[in-house]
C-alpha positions in Angstrom: -6.7 65.8 45.6 -8.4 62.4 45.8 -6.2 59.3 45.6 -7.7 55.9 45.3 -6.3 52.4 45.6 -7.1 50.2 42.5 -6.3 46.9 44.2 -3.9 45.9 41.5 -0.9 44.9 43.6 0.7 43.1 40.7 0.9 46.2 38.6 -1.4 44.7 35.9 0.5 41.4 35.6 -1.0 38.1 36.5 0.9 35.7 38.7 1.2 32.3 37.2 3.3 29.3 36.8 4.9 30.1 33.5 2.7 28.1 31.1 2.3 25.0 33.3 6.0 24.6 34.1 6.7 23.8 37.7 8.9 26.5 39.2 11.0 25.9 42.2 11.3 28.5 44.9 14.5 30.6 44.5 17.2 30.3 47.1 17.1 33.5 49.1 19.5 34.8 51.7 16.9 35.6 54.4 19.1 38.3 56.0 19.6 40.1 52.6 15.9 39.6 51.7 14.8 41.2 55.1 17.2 44.1 54.7 16.1 44.8 51.1 12.4 44.6 52.1 12.8 46.7 55.2 14.7 49.4 53.2 11.7 49.9 50.9 10.0 51.7 53.8 12.6 54.5 53.4 11.2 55.4 50.0 8.5 58.0 49.7 6.6 56.1 47.0 6.1 53.2 49.5 4.9 55.6 52.2 2.6 57.3 49.6 1.0 53.9 48.8 0.2 53.3 52.4 -1.1 56.8 53.0 -3.2 56.6 49.9 -5.1 53.5 51.2 -8.3 55.3 52.4 -9.8 52.4 54.3 -6.5 51.8 56.2 -6.0 55.5 57.0 -9.6 56.1 58.1 -9.3 53.1 60.5 -6.1 54.6 62.1 -7.6 58.1 62.2 -10.7 56.9 63.9 -8.7 54.7 66.3 -6.9 57.8 67.5 -9.6 60.4 67.5 -12.4 58.2 68.8 -10.1 57.4 71.8 -8.7 60.8 72.6 -9.0 60.0 76.3 -5.9 57.8 75.8 -3.9 60.7 74.4 -5.2 64.0 75.9 -3.7 65.7 78.9 -0.3 64.8 80.2 -0.1 61.5 78.2 3.1 60.3 76.5 3.1 58.2 73.4 5.6 56.0 71.7 5.1 55.4 67.9 7.1 52.3 66.9 8.0 52.4 63.2 6.6 55.9 62.6 7.4 55.9 58.9 6.0 59.2 57.6 5.0 60.2 61.2 1.3 60.3 60.6 0.3 58.3 63.7 2.7 60.5 65.8 1.2 63.7 64.3 -2.3 62.5 65.0 -1.4 61.5 68.6 -0.1 65.0 69.1 -3.3 66.5 67.6 -5.3 64.3 69.8 -3.7 66.0 72.8 -0.6 64.0 73.8 1.9 66.0 75.8 4.9 64.2 74.2 5.2 61.8 71.4 8.4 59.8 70.7 8.3 58.7 67.0 10.9 56.0 66.3 11.8 55.0 62.7 14.7 52.8 61.8 15.1 54.0 58.2 16.0 57.4 56.6 12.3 58.1 56.5 12.9 59.6 59.9 14.2 62.7 58.0 10.9 63.0 56.1 8.9 62.4 59.3 10.8 65.3 61.0 9.9 67.6 58.1 6.2 66.7 58.3 6.2 67.2 62.0 7.8 70.6 61.5 5.3 71.5 58.7 2.5 70.7 61.2 4.1 72.9 63.9 4.4 70.0 66.2 8.1 69.8 66.8 7.5 70.9 70.4 5.4 67.7 71.0 6.8 65.1 68.5 10.4 64.0 68.8 11.5 61.8 65.8 14.4 59.5 66.5 16.1 57.4 63.9 16.8 53.9 65.3 15.2 50.7 66.2 12.7 50.2 69.0 15.2 47.7 70.5 18.1 50.2 70.6 16.5 53.5 71.5 16.6 55.2 74.9 13.7 57.3 76.1 13.8 59.7 79.1 10.5 58.3 80.5 8.0 55.5 80.3 5.0 56.1 78.1 1.2 55.9 78.5 0.5 54.7 75.0 2.3 52.7 72.3 0.9 53.1 68.9 2.2 51.3 65.8 1.2 50.1 62.4 3.1 46.8 62.8 1.1 44.6 60.5 2.7 44.3 57.1 2.2 42.2 54.0 1.2 38.7 55.0 0.6 40.0 58.5 4.1 39.4 60.0 6.4 40.0 57.0 8.3 42.9 58.5 8.7 41.3 62.0 7.6 44.5 63.6 5.5 42.7 66.1 8.7 41.7 68.0 9.7 45.3 68.1 6.4 46.4 69.5 6.6 43.8 72.2 10.1 44.8 73.0 9.0 48.5 73.3 6.1 47.4 75.5 8.4 45.5 77.9 10.9 48.4 78.0 8.8 51.6 77.9 5.1 51.1 78.6 3.9 52.1 82.0 2.0 49.4 84.0 -1.2 51.3 83.4 -0.4 52.0 79.7 -2.3 50.9 76.6 -1.4 49.8 73.2 
């Protein structure tokens, strides 16, 4: 099955100013806005949109498999914000000994199912929680994450990746 991205992020609607009227920005509770936005990652349709982006997925695939030396052997990996678990699965397929896949949303349940469907549950351990709150049994050799969101920093995942680096990355580790 071939899935393509049509580039129509607005769903066919044009963004405008409402016929020349000046619109003021709505007052938004930032905590509620962040929670609502973050929760969208727990829906399969959102994960499907990201997985269907061929250019994006090819870039991540190539980043892992053209750098197998970072994964192969007795290497350990931490996938921060694993979502569907695809980067964790690829890390395991690239030869990682152990992959800790961390996901804050209920998408962790789907990631576990995908890990099992790929017969990688002996390598990939999916944990539901935030990178700031998890506990790992060891330091890791590699941290992998798709932390960039809409408008680059919208999800604030960068802070989580830095926290994970400071807590769990070995001195000789790579990101």
